[in-house]
C-alpha angles and dihedrals in degrees: 000000000000127000141164107229127187113241149127131244133197134184112244102224105151106108095217093050091046090050092051095049097041094049087063092045092049092050091051091048093044091241127147100190098090093143091055091046091052090050100044114017119100110234125191129171116213121196117191116215123227105250089205093060 
């Protein structure tokens, strides 16, 4: 399936927010290098818009 969906994206650049999000990701991926992930992993939040709104 392919679709164009309306939405917005933002780069997550705040270190505390990155830490919080990536701790959960690291736990789910069984990783222990959270500090490296916070330093080097690209992190983007995408919010899809309701096309009915």
